DOGUDO-982692 format. One record per residue: residue in three letters; x negated, y, z negated of N, C-alpha, C in turn. Coordinates in Angstrom, 1 decimal. Layout:
+-------+--------+--------+--------+--------+--------+--------+--------+--------+--------+
| bavex |    n.x |    n.y |    n.z |   ca.x |   ca.y |   ca.z |    c.x |    c.y |    c.z |
+-------+--------+--------+--------+--------+--------+--------+--------+--------+--------+
|   ALA |      X |      Y |      Z |      X |      Y |      Z |      X |      Y |      Z |
...
+-------+--------+--------+--------+--------+--------+--------+--------+--------+--------+
// end
This chain:
+-------+--------+--------+--------+--------+--------+--------+--------+--------+--------+
| bavex |    n.x |    n.y |    n.z |   ca.x |   ca.y |   ca.z |    c.x |    c.y |    c.z |
+-------+--------+--------+--------+--------+--------+--------+--------+--------+--------+
|   MET |   -0.9 |   -1.2 |    0.0 |    0.0 |    0.0 |    0.0 |   -0.9 |    1.2 |    0.0 |
|   PRO |   -0.6 |    2.2 |    0.8 |   -1.5 |    3.4 |    0.9 |   -1.3 |    4.2 |   -0.4 |
|   ARG |   -2.4 |    5.0 |   -0.6 |   -2.4 |    5.9 |   -1.7 |   -2.2 |    7.3 |   -1.2 |
|   TYR |   -1.5 |    8.2 |   -2.0 |   -1.2 |    9.5 |   -1.6 |   -1.9 |   10.5 |   -2.6 |
|   ARG |   -3.0 |   11.1 |   -2.1 |   -3.8 |   12.0 |   -2.9 |   -3.4 |   13.4 |   -2.7 |
|   VAL |   -3.2 |   14.2 |   -3.8 |   -2.8 |   15.6 |   -3.7 |   -4.1 |   16.4 |   -3.5 |
|   MET |   -4.0 |   17.3 |   -2.4 |   -5.2 |   18.0 |   -2.0 |   -5.2 |   19.5 |   -2.4 |
|   VAL |   -4.0 |   20.0 |   -2.8 |   -3.9 |   21.4 |   -3.2 |   -3.6 |   21.6 |   -4.7 |
|   TYR |   -3.8 |   22.8 |   -5.1 |   -3.7 |   23.1 |   -6.6 |   -2.3 |   23.0 |   -7.1 |
|   GLY |   -1.3 |   23.5 |   -6.4 |    0.1 |   23.5 |   -6.9 |    0.3 |   24.6 |   -7.9 |
|   THR |    1.0 |   24.2 |   -9.0 |    1.2 |   25.1 |  -10.2 |    0.3 |   24.7 |  -11.3 |
|   HIS |    0.5 |   25.2 |  -12.5 |   -0.3 |   24.9 |  -13.7 |   -0.2 |   23.4 |  -14.0 |
|   ASP |    1.0 |   22.9 |  -13.8 |    1.2 |   21.4 |  -14.1 |    0.9 |   20.5 |  -13.0 |
|   GLY |    0.7 |   21.1 |  -11.8 |    0.4 |   20.3 |  -10.6 |    1.4 |   20.5 |   -9.5 |
|   LEU |    1.3 |   19.8 |   -8.4 |    2.2 |   19.9 |   -7.3 |    3.5 |   19.2 |   -7.6 |
|   ALA |    4.6 |   19.8 |   -7.4 |    5.9 |   19.2 |   -7.8 |    6.6 |   18.5 |   -6.6 |
|   PHE |    7.2 |   17.3 |   -7.0 |    7.9 |   16.5 |   -6.0 |    9.4 |   16.4 |   -6.6 |
|   PRO |   10.3 |   17.3 |   -6.2 |   11.6 |   17.3 |   -6.8 |   12.5 |   16.1 |   -6.6 |
|   ASP |   12.2 |   15.3 |   -5.5 |   13.0 |   14.2 |   -5.3 |   12.5 |   12.9 |   -5.9 |
|   LEU |   11.3 |   13.0 |   -6.5 |   10.7 |   11.8 |   -7.2 |   10.9 |   12.1 |   -8.7 |
|   LEU |   11.9 |   11.5 |   -9.3 |   12.2 |   11.8 |  -10.7 |   11.6 |   10.7 |  -11.6 |
|   VAL |   10.9 |   11.1 |  -12.7 |   10.3 |   10.2 |  -13.7 |   11.2 |   10.2 |  -14.9 |
|   LYS |   11.5 |    8.9 |  -15.3 |   12.4 |    8.8 |  -16.5 |   11.5 |    8.5 |  -17.7 |
|   TYR |   11.7 |    9.3 |  -18.7 |   11.0 |    9.2 |  -19.9 |   11.7 |    8.3 |  -20.9 |
|   THR |   11.1 |    7.8 |  -22.0 |   11.7 |    6.9 |  -22.9 |   12.9 |    7.6 |  -23.6 |
|   SER |   12.9 |    8.9 |  -23.7 |   14.0 |    9.6 |  -24.3 |   15.2 |    9.6 |  -23.5 |
|   GLY |   15.1 |    9.1 |  -22.2 |   16.3 |    9.0 |  -21.3 |   16.4 |   10.2 |  -20.4 |
|   LEU |   15.5 |   11.2 |  -20.5 |   15.5 |   12.4 |  -19.7 |   14.8 |   12.1 |  -18.4 |
|   PHE |   15.2 |   12.8 |  -17.3 |   14.5 |   12.7 |  -16.0 |   13.8 |   14.1 |  -15.8 |
|   TYR |   12.6 |   14.0 |  -15.3 |   11.8 |   15.2 |  -14.9 |   11.2 |   14.9 |  -13.5 |
|   GLU |   11.0 |   16.0 |  -12.7 |   10.4 |   15.8 |  -11.4 |    8.9 |   15.5 |  -11.6 |
|   LEU |    8.4 |   14.8 |  -10.7 |    7.0 |   14.4 |  -10.7 |    6.1 |   15.6 |  -10.4 |
|   LYS |    5.1 |   15.7 |  -11.2 |    4.1 |   16.8 |  -10.9 |    2.7 |   16.1 |  -11.0 |
|   VAL |    1.9 |   16.3 |   -9.9 |    0.6 |   15.7 |   -9.8 |   -0.4 |   16.8 |   -9.6 |
|   LYS |   -1.5 |   16.7 |  -10.3 |   -2.6 |   17.7 |  -10.2 |   -3.5 |   17.4 |   -9.0 |
|   GLN |   -4.2 |   18.4 |   -8.6 |   -5.1 |   18.3 |   -7.5 |   -6.2 |   17.3 |   -7.7 |
|   GLY |   -6.4 |   16.4 |   -6.7 |   -7.4 |   15.4 |   -6.7 |   -6.8 |   14.1 |   -7.2 |
|   GLU |   -5.7 |   14.0 |   -7.8 |   -5.1 |   12.8 |   -8.4 |   -4.2 |   12.2 |   -7.3 |
|   CYS |   -3.9 |   10.9 |   -7.5 |   -3.0 |   10.2 |   -6.6 |   -1.6 |   10.1 |   -7.2 |
|   ILE |   -0.6 |   10.1 |   -6.3 |    0.8 |    9.9 |   -6.8 |    1.0 |    8.5 |   -7.3 |
|   PRO |    1.5 |    8.3 |   -8.5 |    1.7 |    6.9 |   -9.0 |    2.9 |    6.3 |   -8.4 |
|   VAL |    2.8 |    5.7 |   -7.2 |    3.9 |    5.1 |   -6.5 |    4.4 |    3.9 |   -7.2 |
|   GLU |    3.6 |    3.2 |   -8.0 |    4.0 |    2.0 |   -8.6 |    5.1 |    2.2 |   -9.7 |
|   ILE |    5.2 |    3.4 |  -10.2 |    6.3 |    3.6 |  -11.3 |    7.6 |    3.9 |  -10.7 |
|   PHE |    7.7 |    4.1 |   -9.3 |    9.0 |    4.4 |   -8.6 |    9.5 |    3.1 |   -7.9 |
|   ASP |   10.8 |    3.2 |   -7.6 |   11.4 |    2.1 |   -6.8 |   10.8 |    2.4 |   -5.4 |
|   SER |   10.6 |    1.3 |   -4.6 |   10.0 |    1.4 |   -3.3 |   11.0 |    2.2 |   -2.4 |
|   LEU |   12.3 |    2.1 |   -2.6 |   13.3 |    2.8 |   -1.8 |   13.2 |    4.3 |   -2.0 |
|   ASP |   12.9 |    4.7 |   -3.3 |   12.7 |    6.1 |   -3.5 |   11.5 |    6.7 |   -2.8 |
|   ILE |   10.4 |    5.9 |   -2.8 |    9.2 |    6.4 |   -2.1 |    9.5 |    6.4 |   -0.6 |
|   ARG |   10.1 |    5.4 |   -0.1 |   10.4 |    5.4 |    1.4 |   11.3 |    6.5 |    1.8 |
|   LYS |   12.3 |    6.8 |    0.9 |   13.2 |    7.9 |    1.2 |   12.5 |    9.3 |    1.2 |
|   SER |   11.6 |    9.4 |    0.2 |   10.8 |   10.7 |    0.1 |    9.9 |   10.8 |    1.3 |
|   LEU |    9.4 |    9.7 |    1.8 |    8.5 |    9.7 |    3.0 |    9.2 |   10.0 |    4.2 |
|   LEU |   10.5 |    9.6 |    4.3 |   11.2 |    9.8 |    5.6 |   11.8 |   11.2 |    5.6 |
|   THR |   12.4 |   11.7 |    4.5 |   13.1 |   13.0 |    4.6 |   12.8 |   13.9 |    3.4 |
|   GLY |   12.0 |   13.5 |    2.5 |   11.9 |   14.3 |    1.2 |   10.6 |   15.1 |    1.1 |
|   SER |   10.3 |   15.4 |   -0.1 |    9.2 |   16.3 |   -0.4 |    7.9 |   15.7 |   -0.1 |
|   LEU |    7.8 |   14.4 |   -0.2 |    6.5 |   13.7 |    0.1 |    6.2 |   13.8 |    1.6 |
|   LYS |    7.2 |   13.7 |    2.5 |    7.0 |   13.9 |    3.9 |    6.5 |   15.3 |    4.2 |
|   LYS |    7.2 |   16.3 |    3.6 |    6.8 |   17.7 |    3.8 |    5.4 |   18.0 |    3.3 |
|   ALA |    5.0 |   17.4 |    2.2 |    3.7 |   17.7 |    1.6 |    2.6 |   17.0 |    2.5 |
|   ILE |    2.9 |   15.9 |    3.1 |    1.9 |   15.2 |    4.0 |    1.8 |   16.1 |    5.3 |
|   GLU |    3.0 |   16.5 |    5.8 |    2.9 |   17.3 |    7.1 |    2.2 |   18.6 |    6.9 |
|   SER |    2.3 |   19.2 |    5.7 |    1.7 |   20.5 |    5.4 |    0.2 |   20.4 |    5.1 |
|   GLY |   -0.2 |   19.2 |    4.8 |   -1.6 |   18.9 |    4.4 |   -1.8 |   19.0 |    2.9 |
|   ALA |   -0.8 |   19.2 |    2.1 |   -0.9 |   19.2 |    0.7 |   -1.2 |   17.8 |    0.1 |
|   VAL |   -0.8 |   16.8 |    0.8 |   -1.1 |   15.4 |    0.3 |   -1.7 |   14.7 |    1.5 |
|   LYS |   -2.8 |   13.9 |    1.1 |   -3.5 |   13.1 |    2.1 |   -3.2 |   11.7 |    1.9 |
|   VAL |   -2.9 |   10.9 |    3.0 |   -2.7 |    9.5 |    2.9 |   -4.0 |    8.8 |    3.0 |
|   GLU |   -4.3 |    7.9 |    2.0 |   -5.5 |    7.1 |    2.1 |   -5.2 |    5.7 |    2.2 |
|   TYR |   -5.8 |    5.0 |    3.1 |   -5.5 |    3.6 |    3.3 |   -6.8 |    2.8 |    2.9 |
|   SER |   -6.5 |    1.6 |    2.4 |   -7.6 |    0.7 |    2.0 |   -8.3 |    0.2 |    3.3 |
|   ASP |   -9.4 |   -0.4 |    3.2 |  -10.1 |   -0.9 |    4.4 |   -9.3 |   -2.0 |    5.1 |
|   LEU |   -8.6 |   -2.8 |    4.4 |   -7.8 |   -3.9 |    5.0 |   -6.6 |   -3.3 |    5.8 |
|   GLU |   -6.0 |   -2.2 |    5.2 |   -4.9 |   -1.6 |    5.9 |   -5.3 |   -0.8 |    7.1 |
|   GLN |   -6.5 |   -0.2 |    7.0 |   -7.1 |    0.5 |    8.2 |   -7.3 |   -0.5 |    9.4 |
|   LYS |   -7.8 |   -1.7 |    9.0 |   -8.0 |   -2.7 |   10.1 |   -6.7 |   -3.2 |   10.7 |
|   LYS |   -5.7 |   -3.3 |    9.9 |   -4.4 |   -3.7 |   10.4 |   -3.8 |   -2.6 |   11.3 |
|   ARG |   -4.0 |   -1.4 |   10.9 |   -3.5 |   -0.3 |   11.7 |   -4.2 |   -0.2 |   13.1 |
|   LYS |   -5.5 |   -0.5 |   13.1 |   -6.3 |   -0.4 |   14.3 |   -5.8 |   -1.6 |   15.2 |
|   ARG |   -5.5 |   -2.7 |   14.6 |   -5.1 |   -3.9 |   15.5 |   -3.8 |   -3.5 |   16.1 |
|   LYS |   -2.9 |   -2.9 |   15.4 |   -1.5 |   -2.6 |   15.9 |   -1.7 |   -1.6 |   17.0 |
|   GLN |   -2.6 |   -0.6 |   16.8 |   -2.8 |    0.4 |   17.8 |   -3.4 |   -0.2 |   19.1 |
|   ARG |   -4.3 |   -1.1 |   19.0 |   -4.9 |   -1.7 |   20.1 |   -3.9 |   -2.6 |   20.9 |
|   LYS |   -3.1 |   -3.3 |   20.1 |   -2.0 |   -4.1 |   20.7 |   -1.0 |   -3.2 |   21.5 |
|   GLN |   -0.7 |   -2.1 |   20.9 |    0.3 |   -1.2 |   21.6 |   -0.4 |   -0.6 |   22.8 |
|   LEU |   -1.7 |   -0.3 |   22.8 |   -2.3 |    0.2 |   24.0 |   -2.4 |   -0.8 |   25.1 |
|   LYS |   -2.7 |   -2.1 |   24.7 |   -2.7 |   -3.2 |   25.7 |   -1.3 |   -3.3 |   26.4 |
|   GLU |   -0.3 |   -3.3 |   25.5 |    1.1 |   -3.4 |   26.1 |    1.4 |   -2.2 |   27.0 |
|   LEU |    0.9 |   -1.0 |   26.7 |    1.2 |    0.1 |   27.6 |    0.4 |   -0.1 |   28.9 |
|   GLN |   -0.8 |   -0.6 |   28.8 |   -1.6 |   -0.8 |   30.0 |   -0.9 |   -1.8 |   31.0 |
|   ILE |   -0.4 |   -2.8 |   30.4 |    0.3 |   -3.9 |   31.1 |    1.5 |   -3.3 |   31.8 |
|   THR |    2.3 |   -2.5 |   31.1 |    3.5 |   -2.0 |   31.7 |    3.3 |   -0.7 |   32.4 |
|   LYS |    2.1 |   -0.3 |   32.6 |    1.7 |    1.0 |   33.3 |    2.2 |    0.9 |   34.7 |
|   LEU |    2.8 |    2.0 |   35.2 |    3.2 |    2.1 |   36.6 |    2.0 |    2.3 |   37.5 |
|   PRO |    2.1 |    1.8 |   38.7 |    1.0 |    2.0 |   39.7 |    0.8 |    3.5 |   39.9 |
|   SER |   -0.4 |    3.8 |   40.3 |   -0.7 |    5.2 |   40.5 |   -0.1 |    5.7 |   41.8 |
|   VAL |   -0.1 |    7.0 |   42.0 |    0.6 |    7.6 |   43.1 |   -0.1 |    7.2 |   44.4 |
|   GLU |   -1.4 |    7.0 |   44.4 |   -2.1 |    6.6 |   45.7 |   -1.7 |    5.2 |   46.1 |
|   GLU |   -1.5 |    4.3 |   45.1 |   -1.1 |    2.9 |   45.4 |    0.4 |    2.9 |   45.8 |
|   GLU |    1.1 |    3.8 |   45.4 |    2.6 |    3.8 |   45.6 |    3.0 |    4.2 |   47.0 |
|   GLN |    2.1 |    5.1 |   47.6 |    2.5 |    5.6 |   48.9 |    2.3 |    4.6 |   50.0 |
|   PRO |    3.4 |    4.3 |   50.8 |    3.3 |    3.3 |   51.8 |    2.7 |    4.0 |   53.1 |
|   ASP |    2.3 |    3.1 |   54.0 |    1.8 |    3.6 |   55.3 |    3.0 |    4.0 |   56.1 |
|   LEU |    3.1 |    5.3 |   56.5 |    4.3 |    5.8 |   57.2 |    4.5 |    5.2 |   58.6 |
|   LYS |    3.4 |    4.8 |   59.2 |    3.5 |    4.2 |   60.6 |    4.2 |    2.9 |   60.6 |
|   LYS |    4.0 |    2.1 |   59.6 |    4.6 |    0.8 |   59.5 |    6.0 |    0.7 |   59.0 |
|   GLU |    6.4 |    1.8 |   58.4 |    7.8 |    1.9 |   57.8 |    8.9 |    1.9 |   58.9 |
|   GLU |    9.8 |    1.1 |   58.7 |   11.0 |    1.0 |   59.6 |   12.1 |    1.9 |   59.1 |
|   PRO |   12.9 |    2.5 |   60.0 |   14.0 |    3.3 |   59.5 |   15.0 |    2.4 |   58.9 |
|   PRO |   15.6 |    2.9 |   57.8 |   16.6 |    2.1 |   57.1 |   17.8 |    1.8 |   58.0 |
|   LYS |   18.3 |    0.6 |   57.9 |   19.4 |    0.1 |   58.7 |   20.7 |    0.7 |   58.1 |
|   GLU |   21.6 |    1.1 |   58.9 |   22.8 |    1.6 |   58.5 |   23.7 |    0.4 |   58.1 |
|   ILE |   24.4 |    0.6 |   57.0 |   25.3 |   -0.5 |   56.5 |   26.7 |   -0.1 |   57.0 |
|   PRO |   27.3 |   -1.0 |   57.7 |   28.6 |   -0.7 |   58.2 |   29.6 |   -0.6 |   57.0 |
|   GLN |   30.4 |    0.5 |   57.0 |   31.3 |    0.8 |   56.0 |   32.7 |    0.2 |   56.3 |
|   GLN |   33.3 |   -0.3 |   55.4 |   34.7 |   -0.8 |   55.6 |   35.6 |    0.4 |   55.6 |
|   LYS |   36.4 |    0.4 |   56.6 |   37.4 |    1.5 |   56.7 |   38.7 |    1.0 |   56.0 |
|   SER |   39.2 |    1.8 |   55.1 |   40.4 |    1.5 |   54.4 |   41.4 |    2.5 |   54.7 |
|   GLU |   42.7 |    2.2 |   54.5 |   43.7 |    3.1 |   54.8 |   43.7 |    4.3 |   53.9 |
|   GLU |   43.8 |    5.4 |   54.4 |   43.7 |    6.6 |   53.5 |   45.1 |    6.8 |   53.0 |
|   ILE |   45.2 |    7.0 |   51.7 |   46.4 |    7.3 |   51.0 |   46.5 |    8.8 |   50.7 |
|   THR |   47.6 |    9.3 |   51.2 |   47.8 |   10.8 |   51.0 |   48.8 |   10.9 |   49.8 |
|   PHE |   48.4 |   11.6 |   48.9 |   49.3 |   11.8 |   47.7 |   50.2 |   12.9 |   47.9 |
|   VAL |   51.4 |   12.7 |   47.4 |   52.4 |   13.7 |   47.5 |   52.2 |   14.8 |   46.4 |
|   ASP |   52.4 |   16.0 |   46.7 |   52.2 |   17.1 |   45.7 |   53.3 |   16.9 |   44.6 |
|   ASP |   52.8 |   16.8 |   43.4 |   53.7 |   16.5 |   42.3 |   54.8 |   17.5 |   42.0 |
|   LYS |   54.6 |   18.7 |   42.4 |   55.5 |   19.8 |   42.2 |   56.8 |   19.6 |   43.1 |
|   ASP |   56.6 |   19.1 |   44.3 |   57.6 |   19.0 |   45.3 |   58.3 |   17.6 |   45.3 |
|   VAL |   58.2 |   16.8 |   44.3 |   58.7 |   15.5 |   44.3 |   60.2 |   15.5 |   43.9 |
|   ASN |   61.0 |   14.8 |   44.8 |   62.4 |   14.6 |   44.5 |   62.6 |   13.1 |   44.5 |
|   PHE |   63.0 |   12.6 |   43.4 |   63.0 |   11.1 |   43.2 |   64.0 |   10.5 |   44.1 |
|   SER |   65.0 |   11.2 |   44.6 |   66.0 |   10.6 |   45.5 |   65.3 |   10.3 |   46.9 |
|   ASP |   64.2 |   11.0 |   47.2 |   63.5 |   10.8 |   48.5 |   62.7 |    9.5 |   48.5 |
|   ILE |   62.4 |    8.9 |   47.3 |   61.5 |    7.8 |   47.2 |   62.4 |    6.5 |   47.4 |
|   LYS |   62.2 |    5.9 |   48.6 |   63.1 |    4.7 |   48.9 |   62.3 |    3.5 |   49.2 |
|   THR |   61.0 |    3.6 |   49.3 |   60.2 |    2.4 |   49.6 |   59.0 |    2.3 |   48.6 |
|   VAL |   58.4 |    1.1 |   48.6 |   57.2 |    0.9 |   47.8 |   56.0 |    1.8 |   48.2 |
|   GLU |   55.9 |    2.1 |   49.5 |   54.8 |    3.0 |   50.0 |   55.0 |    4.4 |   49.4 |
|   ASP |   56.3 |    4.9 |   49.4 |   56.6 |    6.2 |   48.9 |   56.2 |    6.3 |   47.4 |
|   PHE |   56.5 |    5.2 |   46.7 |   56.2 |    5.1 |   45.3 |   54.7 |    5.1 |   45.0 |
|   SER |   53.9 |    4.4 |   45.9 |   52.5 |    4.3 |   45.7 |   51.8 |    5.7 |   45.9 |
|   LYS |   52.4 |    6.6 |   46.6 |   51.8 |    7.9 |   46.9 |   51.9 |    8.9 |   45.7 |
|   LEU |   52.7 |    8.5 |   44.7 |   52.9 |    9.3 |   43.5 |   51.8 |    9.2 |   42.6 |
|   SER |   51.6 |   10.3 |   41.8 |   50.6 |   10.2 |   40.7 |   51.1 |    9.3 |   39.6 |
|   TYR |   50.2 |    9.0 |   38.7 |   50.5 |    8.0 |   37.6 |   51.7 |    8.5 |   36.8 |
|   PHE |   51.7 |    9.8 |   36.4 |   52.8 |   10.3 |   35.5 |   54.1 |   10.4 |   36.3 |
|   LYS |   54.1 |   10.7 |   37.6 |   55.3 |   10.7 |   38.3 |   55.9 |    9.3 |   38.5 |
|   LYS |   55.0 |    8.3 |   38.7 |   55.4 |    7.0 |   38.7 |   56.1 |    6.6 |   37.5 |
|   THR |   55.6 |    7.0 |   36.3 |   56.2 |    6.7 |   35.1 |   57.6 |    7.3 |   34.9 |
|   SER |   57.6 |    8.6 |   35.4 |   58.9 |    9.3 |   35.3 |   59.9 |    8.7 |   36.2 |
|   PHE |   59.5 |    8.3 |   37.4 |   60.4 |    7.6 |   38.4 |   60.9 |    6.3 |   37.8 |
|   ALA |   60.0 |    5.6 |   37.1 |   60.4 |    4.3 |   36.5 |   61.5 |    4.5 |   35.4 |
|   LYS |   61.4 |    5.6 |   34.7 |   62.4 |    5.9 |   33.7 |   63.7 |    6.4 |   34.2 |
|   GLN |   63.7 |    7.1 |   35.4 |   64.9 |    7.9 |   35.8 |   65.6 |    7.3 |   37.0 |
|   SER |   65.0 |    6.4 |   37.7 |   65.6 |    5.9 |   39.0 |   66.8 |    5.0 |   38.7 |
|   LYS |   67.8 |    5.1 |   39.7 |   69.0 |    4.3 |   39.6 |   68.9 |    3.2 |   40.7 |
|   ASN |   67.9 |    3.2 |   41.5 |   67.7 |    2.2 |   42.6 |   67.2 |    0.9 |   42.1 |
|   LYS |   68.1 |    0.0 |   41.8 |   67.7 |   -1.3 |   41.2 |   66.9 |   -2.2 |   42.2 |
|   ASP |   67.2 |   -2.1 |   43.4 |   66.5 |   -2.9 |   44.4 |   65.0 |   -2.5 |   44.5 |
|   LEU |   64.8 |   -1.2 |   44.6 |   63.4 |   -0.7 |   44.6 |   62.6 |   -1.0 |   43.3 |
|   LEU |   63.3 |   -0.9 |   42.2 |   62.6 |   -1.2 |   40.9 |   62.2 |   -2.7 |   40.9 |
|   THR |   63.1 |   -3.6 |   41.3 |   62.8 |   -5.0 |   41.3 |   61.6 |   -5.3 |   42.3 |
|   LYS |   61.6 |   -4.6 |   43.5 |   60.5 |   -4.8 |   44.4 |   59.2 |   -4.3 |   43.8 |
|   LEU |   59.2 |   -3.2 |   43.0 |   58.0 |   -2.7 |   42.4 |   57.5 |   -3.7 |   41.3 |
|   LEU |   58.4 |   -4.4 |   40.6 |   57.9 |   -5.3 |   39.6 |   57.1 |   -6.5 |   40.3 |
|   LYS |   57.4 |   -6.8 |   41.5 |   56.7 |   -7.9 |   42.2 |   55.3 |   -7.4 |   42.7 |
|   GLN |   54.9 |   -6.2 |   42.6 |   53.6 |   -5.7 |   43.0 |   52.6 |   -6.1 |   41.9 |
|   ASP |   51.5 |   -6.6 |   42.4 |   50.4 |   -7.1 |   41.5 |   49.6 |   -5.9 |   41.0 |
|   ALA |   49.4 |   -4.9 |   41.9 |   48.6 |   -3.7 |   41.6 |   49.2 |   -2.7 |   40.6 |
|   LEU |   50.4 |   -3.0 |   40.2 |   51.1 |   -2.0 |   39.4 |   50.6 |   -2.1 |   37.9 |
|   ASP |   50.5 |   -0.9 |   37.3 |   50.0 |   -0.8 |   36.0 |   50.9 |   -1.4 |   35.0 |
|   ALA |   50.4 |   -2.0 |   33.9 |   51.2 |   -2.8 |   32.9 |   52.2 |   -1.8 |   32.2 |
|   HIS |   51.8 |   -0.6 |   31.9 |   52.7 |    0.3 |   31.3 |   53.9 |    0.7 |   32.2 |
|   ILE |   53.6 |    0.9 |   33.4 |   54.7 |    1.2 |   34.4 |   55.6 |    0.0 |   34.5 |
|   LYS |   55.0 |   -1.2 |   34.6 |   55.9 |   -2.4 |   34.7 |   56.8 |   -2.5 |   33.5 |
|   ASN |   56.2 |   -2.3 |   32.3 |   57.0 |   -2.4 |   31.1 |   58.2 |   -1.4 |   31.1 |
|   THR |   57.8 |   -0.2 |   31.6 |   58.8 |    0.9 |   31.6 |   60.0 |    0.5 |   32.6 |
|   ILE |   59.6 |   -0.1 |   33.7 |   60.6 |   -0.5 |   34.7 |   61.5 |   -1.6 |   34.1 |
|   ILE |   60.9 |   -2.6 |   33.5 |   61.6 |   -3.7 |   32.8 |   62.6 |   -3.1 |   31.8 |
|   PHE |   62.2 |   -2.2 |   31.0 |   63.0 |   -1.6 |   30.0 |   64.2 |   -0.9 |   30.6 |
|   HIS |   63.9 |   -0.1 |   31.7 |   64.9 |    0.7 |   32.3 |   65.9 |   -0.2 |   33.1 |
|   LEU |   65.4 |   -1.3 |   33.7 |   66.4 |   -2.2 |   34.3 |   67.3 |   -2.8 |   33.3 |
|   SER |   66.8 |   -3.1 |   32.1 |   67.7 |   -3.7 |   31.1 |   68.8 |   -2.8 |   30.6 |
|   GLU |   68.5 |   -1.5 |   30.7 |   69.5 |   -0.5 |   30.3 |   70.5 |   -0.3 |   31.4 |
|   LEU |   70.1 |   -0.5 |   32.7 |   71.1 |   -0.3 |   33.8 |   72.0 |   -1.4 |   33.9 |
+-------+--------+--------+--------+--------+--------+--------+--------+--------+--------+
// end
């Protein structure tokens, strides 16, 4: 486990760490204060408290500002070097080819072949403002409506034949189908 050595003077009592609370035998809690040159006694704290302080608390801020220096043992330093080397090797393996290697010879390049596109029937939608439900007499007329107009038509139409034809459509939305079924049961 690394040691955290205080490098600055702080106050008369030492550098304060307000999120690391020391519990005394009297039951009172006081913030940790460490004098310059001494190490923070991490062994008296819960490991979660130290980790929390390292991630977002006063210990992180002190390390970033240079007030606290992290000291690793020889064994920990070797482990860190191994991890760094391993990460560098992984980066070199996944490294993208350089720009010079990536540029193809333009003389050998063939023009891209055009992919034939499938032509589908264009559906023209009816302007929703000008819709008169009495004009809708076929499934094709119904398919040109917007979703909300289809729902309104399913609720208001009196044409049972058209509604039953619409129920047989596979592409019809489930909500609209349910609305048609409910409206037919009312008619």
